[in-house]
C-alpha positions as CSV (number, residue, x, y, z in Angstrom):
1,X,13.7,19.5,-43.1
2,X,15.8,19.8,-40.5
3,X,14.1,22.9,-39.0
4,X,10.8,21.3,-39.0
5,X,11.9,18.2,-37.1
6,X,13.2,20.1,-34.6
7,X,10.1,22.3,-34.2
8,X,8.3,18.9,-34.4
9,X,10.3,17.7,-31.5
10,X,9.9,20.1,-29.6
11,X,5.8,19.9,-30.2
12,X,6.3,16.5,-28.9
13,X,8.7,16.9,-25.8
14,X,6.1,19.9,-24.6
15,X,3.1,17.4,-25.3
16,X,4.7,14.7,-23.3
17,X,5.7,17.1,-20.7
18,X,2.1,18.3,-20.5
19,X,0.7,14.5,-20.3
20,X,3.6,14.1,-17.5
21,X,1.9,17.0,-15.7
22,X,-1.6,15.9,-15.8
23,X,-0.6,12.2,-15.0
24,X,1.3,13.5,-11.9
25,X,-2.1,15.4,-11.0
26,X,-3.7,12.6,-11.4
27,X,-2.0,10.3,-9.1
28,X,-1.9,13.0,-6.4
29,X,-5.3,13.6,-6.4
30,X,-6.6,9.9,-6.5
31,X,-7.7,8.2,-3.4
32,X,-10.5,9.1,-0.6
33,X,-11.3,12.2,0.7
34,X,-14.7,11.8,2.2
35,X,-16.9,8.9,3.9
36,X,-20.7,8.0,4.5
37,X,-21.5,6.4,7.5
38,X,-24.4,3.9,6.8
39,X,-25.3,2.4,10.3
40,X,-26.3,-0.4,10.3
41,X,-27.7,-1.0,13.7
42,X,-27.3,0.5,17.0
43,X,-27.4,-1.0,21.0
44,X,-26.1,-0.8,23.9
45,X,-23.1,-3.2,23.0
46,X,-19.4,-2.6,22.8
47,X,-17.9,-4.5,19.6
48,X,-13.8,-5.3,18.9
49,X,-14.6,-8.5,16.8
50,X,-15.8,-8.6,13.2
51,X,-15.4,-10.9,10.7
52,X,-17.1,-11.2,6.8
53,X,-18.8,-14.4,5.7
54,X,-19.9,-13.8,2.1
55,X,-23.4,-11.2,2.8
56,X,-23.3,-11.8,6.8
57,X,-21.2,-9.5,8.8
58,X,-20.4,-11.7,12.4
59,X,-19.5,-10.4,15.7
60,X,-18.7,-11.1,19.2
61,X,-19.5,-8.5,21.6
62,X,-19.7,-8.0,25.6
63,X,-22.4,-9.0,27.8
64,X,-22.5,-12.8,26.3
65,X,-23.6,-11.4,22.9
66,X,-22.8,-12.4,19.5
67,X,-24.6,-12.5,16.2
68,X,-24.2,-11.4,12.6
69,X,-26.2,-8.8,10.1
70,X,-27.1,-10.1,6.6
71,X,-26.5,-7.4,4.3
72,X,-28.9,-8.6,2.0
73,X,-31.9,-9.1,4.1
74,X,-30.9,-6.2,6.2
75,X,-32.1,-8.7,9.2
76,X,-29.7,-8.9,12.3
77,X,-29.5,-12.3,14.5
78,X,-28.2,-12.1,17.8
79,X,-27.8,-14.8,20.6
80,X,-26.4,-14.9,24.1
81,X,-23.7,-17.8,25.3
82,X,-24.7,-18.3,29.0
83,X,-22.2,-19.9,31.2
84,X,-23.3,-19.9,34.7
85,X,-23.4,-15.9,36.0
86,X,-20.4,-15.5,34.0
87,X,-20.4,-12.1,31.3
88,X,-18.5,-13.5,29.2
89,X,-17.1,-10.6,26.0
90,X,-15.8,-12.0,23.0
91,X,-13.0,-10.0,21.5
92,X,-11.6,-12.6,19.0
93,X,-13.5,-13.8,16.3
94,X,-12.8,-16.5,13.7
95,X,-13.9,-19.0,10.8
96,X,-13.3,-21.6,8.6
97,X,-16.1,-23.0,5.9
98,X,-18.4,-24.2,8.5
99,X,-18.3,-22.6,11.6
100,X,-17.5,-19.1,13.5
101,X,-15.4,-19.3,16.4
102,X,-15.4,-16.8,19.4
103,X,-13.2,-16.6,22.4
104,X,-13.3,-14.3,25.7
105,X,-11.0,-12.6,27.3
106,X,-10.8,-13.0,31.2
107,X,-10.6,-16.0,33.1
108,X,-11.9,-18.7,32.4
109,X,-11.0,-18.3,28.8
110,X,-14.0,-20.1,26.4
111,X,-13.7,-20.9,23.0
112,X,-16.9,-21.6,21.7
113,X,-17.9,-22.9,18.3
114,X,-20.8,-21.7,16.2
115,X,-22.3,-23.8,13.0
116,X,-22.7,-21.1,10.6
117,X,-25.6,-23.5,9.7
118,X,-27.7,-24.4,12.8
119,X,-26.3,-21.7,15.0
120,X,-25.5,-24.4,17.4
121,X,-22.9,-23.5,20.0
122,X,-20.0,-26.0,21.4
123,X,-17.6,-25.2,24.1
124,X,-14.1,-26.2,22.2
125,X,-11.3,-25.0,24.5
126,X,-11.3,-23.9,28.4
127,X,-8.6,-22.7,30.4
128,X,-8.8,-21.6,33.6
129,X,-6.0,-19.7,35.0
130,X,-6.0,-15.9,36.7
131,X,-3.8,-14.4,34.0
132,X,-6.0,-16.1,31.1
133,X,-6.6,-13.2,28.6
134,X,-7.0,-14.2,25.1
135,X,-6.6,-11.1,22.3
136,X,-6.9,-12.4,18.9
137,X,-7.7,-15.4,17.0
138,X,-7.3,-16.6,13.3
139,X,-6.9,-19.1,11.0
140,X,-4.5,-20.2,8.0
141,X,-6.9,-22.7,6.3
142,X,-10.2,-24.9,7.2
143,X,-8.3,-27.2,9.3
144,X,-5.6,-24.9,11.1
145,X,-6.2,-21.8,13.2
146,X,-4.2,-20.0,16.1
147,X,-5.0,-18.0,19.0
148,X,-3.1,-15.6,21.1
149,X,-3.1,-14.3,24.9
150,X,-1.0,-12.9,27.3
151,X,1.7,-14.9,29.1
152,X,0.5,-16.7,31.9
153,X,4.4,-18.1,32.2
154,X,6.9,-16.6,30.6
155,X,5.7,-16.8,26.8
156,X,2.9,-15.8,25.2
157,X,-0.4,-18.5,25.7
158,X,-0.7,-19.8,22.0
159,X,-3.4,-22.5,21.4
160,X,-3.8,-24.0,18.4
161,X,-5.9,-26.4,16.0
162,X,-5.0,-28.8,13.6
163,X,-8.4,-30.5,13.4
164,X,-10.6,-27.8,11.8
165,X,-11.5,-26.4,15.4
166,X,-12.7,-29.1,17.3
167,X,-10.2,-29.4,19.5
168,X,-7.5,-27.0,20.9
169,X,-3.9,-27.3,21.9
170,X,-2.0,-25.1,24.2
171,X,1.8,-24.7,22.8
172,X,4.5,-25.7,25.6
173,X,6.2,-22.6,26.8
174,X,9.4,-24.0,26.0
175,X,8.7,-24.0,22.0
176,X,8.0,-20.0,22.2
177,X,10.0,-17.3,22.1
178,X,10.3,-15.7,26.1
179,X,8.5,-12.3,26.4
180,X,10.0,-9.6,28.4
181,X,8.2,-9.5,32.3
182,X,5.5,-6.8,31.3
183,X,5.0,-7.8,27.9
184,X,1.4,-8.7,26.5
185,X,-0.8,-7.9,23.8
186,X,-3.8,-5.9,23.5
187,X,-7.5,-6.7,22.8
188,X,-8.0,-3.9,20.8
189,X,-10.0,-4.9,17.6
190,X,-8.8,-8.5,16.8
191,X,-6.0,-7.6,14.8
192,X,-2.7,-8.0,16.6
193,X,-2.3,-11.8,14.5
194,X,-1.9,-11.3,11.0
195,X,-2.1,-14.4,8.3
196,X,-0.7,-14.6,5.0
197,X,-0.8,-18.0,3.5
198,X,1.6,-20.1,5.7
199,X,3.1,-16.9,7.3
200,X,2.0,-15.5,11.0
201,X,3.0,-12.0,12.6
202,X,1.7,-11.7,16.2
203,X,2.3,-8.0,17.6
204,X,3.1,-7.1,21.6
205,X,2.8,-4.1,23.7
206,X,3.4,-3.0,27.1
207,X,7.0,-3.1,28.6
208,X,8.1,-4.3,24.7
209,X,6.9,-3.9,21.6
210,X,8.2,-6.3,19.3
211,X,7.0,-8.7,16.3
212,X,6.7,-12.3,16.8
213,X,6.9,-14.2,13.2
214,X,6.2,-18.0,12.1
215,X,7.1,-19.0,8.8
216,X,5.7,-22.3,9.2
217,X,2.1,-22.2,10.8
218,X,3.2,-21.6,14.4
219,X,5.7,-24.7,14.8
220,X,8.6,-22.4,15.4
221,X,9.0,-18.4,16.1
222,X,11.5,-15.7,15.4
223,X,11.3,-12.0,17.5
224,X,12.0,-8.8,15.9
225,X,12.1,-5.3,17.6
226,X,10.3,-2.2,16.8
227,X,10.8,1.5,17.2
228,X,7.2,1.8,18.6
229,X,6.5,3.6,22.2
230,X,7.3,1.0,25.0
231,X,7.8,1.1,28.5
232,X,4.6,1.4,30.4
233,X,1.8,-0.8,30.9
234,X,-0.8,0.6,28.4
235,X,1.7,1.5,25.2
236,X,3.2,-0.5,22.4
237,X,1.4,-2.0,19.2
238,X,-2.4,-2.5,19.2
239,X,-2.6,-3.3,15.7
240,X,-1.1,-4.5,12.3
241,X,-1.7,-5.3,8.7
242,X,0.2,-6.8,6.1
243,X,-0.9,-6.4,2.6
244,X,1.5,-9.2,0.9
245,X,4.3,-11.1,2.2
246,X,6.6,-8.1,2.4
247,X,4.9,-4.6,3.2
248,X,3.2,-4.4,7.0
249,X,2.2,-1.4,9.1
250,X,1.8,-1.2,13.1
251,X,0.2,1.0,15.0
252,X,-0.5,1.9,18.6
253,X,1.3,4.3,20.8
254,X,0.2,5.1,24.3
255,X,-3.9,4.4,25.5
256,X,-3.7,6.9,28.2
257,X,-2.5,9.6,26.2
258,X,-4.2,9.4,23.3
259,X,-3.3,12.5,20.8
260,X,0.5,11.4,21.4
261,X,0.9,10.8,17.7
262,X,4.6,10.1,17.4
263,X,6.5,6.8,17.8
264,X,3.3,5.2,17.1
265,X,3.3,4.1,13.6
266,X,5.8,1.9,11.7
267,X,6.4,0.4,8.4
268,X,8.2,-2.9,7.0
269,X,9.1,-4.0,3.7
270,X,11.1,-7.0,4.3
271,X,8.4,-9.0,6.2
272,X,8.8,-7.6,9.5
273,X,12.3,-8.2,10.0
274,X,12.9,-4.5,10.4
275,X,10.6,-1.6,11.1
276,X,11.0,2.3,10.5
277,X,8.9,4.9,11.8
278,X,6.9,7.2,10.2
279,X,4.4,10.2,10.0
280,X,6.4,11.8,13.1
281,X,4.1,14.1,15.1
282,X,1.0,14.0,12.3
283,X,-1.9,11.9,11.7
284,X,-3.5,9.9,14.1
285,X,-2.6,8.9,18.0
286,X,-3.6,6.1,19.7
287,X,-5.0,3.8,17.1
288,X,-7.4,0.7,18.2
289,X,-7.5,-0.8,14.7
290,X,-5.1,-0.6,10.8
291,X,-5.7,-2.0,7.2
292,X,-4.7,-1.7,3.9
293,X,-7.2,-0.9,1.6
294,X,-7.7,-3.3,-0.8
295,X,-6.0,-3.4,-4.5
296,X,-4.1,-0.3,-3.3
297,X,-0.7,-2.2,-3.6
298,X,-0.1,-1.3,-0.1
299,X,-0.2,2.7,-0.7
300,X,-3.6,3.2,1.1
301,X,-4.3,2.5,4.9
302,X,-7.5,3.6,7.2
303,X,-7.0,4.1,10.8
304,X,-9.6,3.8,13.4
305,X,-9.0,5.0,16.9
306,X,-9.4,7.6,19.7
307,X,-8.6,10.5,17.0
308,X,-11.8,9.2,14.5
309,X,-11.2,7.5,11.1
310,X,-8.2,8.5,9.2
311,X,-6.8,7.9,5.8
312,X,-3.3,7.6,4.2
313,X,-3.1,7.3,0.1
314,X,0.8,7.0,0.5
315,X,1.6,4.3,2.4
316,X,1.6,6.0,5.9
317,X,4.1,9.0,5.1
318,X,0.9,11.4,5.6
319,X,-2.8,10.6,6.9
320,X,-6.1,12.9,6.4
321,X,-9.0,12.7,8.6
322,X,-12.2,11.9,7.1
323,X,-13.8,11.3,10.6
324,X,-13.9,12.5,14.1
325,X,-16.3,9.5,14.9
326,X,-14.1,8.2,17.7
327,X,-16.7,5.3,18.0
328,X,-15.3,3.1,16.0
329,X,-12.7,0.1,17.2
330,X,-12.4,-2.0,14.3
331,X,-12.4,-2.1,10.5
332,X,-12.3,-4.5,7.9
333,X,-13.2,-4.0,3.9
334,X,-15.7,-5.7,1.6
335,X,-14.4,-3.9,-1.1
336,X,-11.9,-1.3,-2.3
337,X,-14.6,1.4,-1.4
338,X,-16.2,-0.3,1.2
339,X,-15.7,-1.6,4.8
340,X,-17.4,-3.0,7.8
341,X,-16.8,-0.9,11.3
342,X,-17.9,-1.7,14.5
343,X,-17.4,-0.3,18.2
344,X,-19.4,1.1,21.0
345,X,-22.9,0.4,20.6
346,X,-22.6,0.2,16.5
347,X,-22.0,-2.0,13.6
348,X,-22.1,0.0,10.3
349,X,-21.3,0.2,6.8
350,X,-18.7,2.9,5.7
351,X,-18.3,4.0,2.0
352,X,-15.3,5.8,1.0
353,X,-15.5,8.3,-1.9
C-alpha cells in the first residue's frame, strides 16, 4: 500500500508539473501575433481625433473637415465648417449622448457642437489669443466635459462645461497649478486627457513632462513628476491611457529623434502618483498614441507612432512590431481584437490576430 501510494503521488506530481508547463506555455503564447489593416477610406486628409459612437466612427481633420464613417452601411459622411477664410484643424473631439464636439488648434480657438441627429453645427466657445492652442477634449458624463490647451498665462488653458456642452468657461489661472516655463501639451492624438469616472489625468511635455491629476472633475488639481525625457520644446509625454484607477501608461519621447527609445515610456500602479521607466532601449521610439487592449487586465497595449504599430502583452515590459506602417496618428479599440486607427490620408479598421 505504501509503495502504491508513493508511486501514485509521484505520478500526480509529474502530471501537475506537466499541466503547469502547458499552462505556462499557453500564457506565454497568448496575445496578438499579427494584424490586418482594412482601409475604410483614403483621402488627402490628416486625422488626429477620432471617437466611436456605436456603429459610427467620427473624426476631426484638417482643412475645416469633420465627419463619420458608418461601419454598418459602409458609407462616409463629411462636411466642412467655414469660418471666414480660416482653414481649421480639428485635433480634439468628444461626445455626449446628443452631440459631437470639435475643437480647433491655433488662434482663434473655436469649439463647435454638432448634432448627431440633424448634423446642425453651432459655435459654443471662441477664444482669441495669440498663444491659444487646444490639445485634447473629453467628457466625464452627459453634462460635464473638459478641454485642455497650452498656457496663455502661466497655467494650462482649461475650459469646462457643466451644462451638457452648451456653454464653456475658462478656469481662472489662480485655481490651477502653475506650469513650468516651456511646459505645454501636444495635440498628437487627442489622448493627453484621460478620464475614468470622476478622475482625470492630463499629461504635459516640453521643458517638463508631468501628470496633472484631479479627483473631482477638474475642481482641484495635484501635479506629479515623471521620468520621461524632457527639457526641449519637442520632448515629453505625447499620449497616455489608464486601464483603471490604478494602472496607467504614458509615452512620448523626442519628436525630433523618433528612433530614440529610451526614457520615453513609463507605467504607474498607484493612479499616477509615481512613474517607473519601462522597456528602456527597446520597443518603439517616438509615440503618437498608446491604448490599453480592453479586457486585458492592464497587460496588453498597442502603440502607433513613427516606428509603426507595436504591441505589448506584458504590461509594457517588452514590445513586438506588428506593422511598419507609420501613417497612423491615433487609435481606439472597438473590442478586444478590433481597433480603429487614423492618420495621414487614412481611416482604417485594424483586426488583431
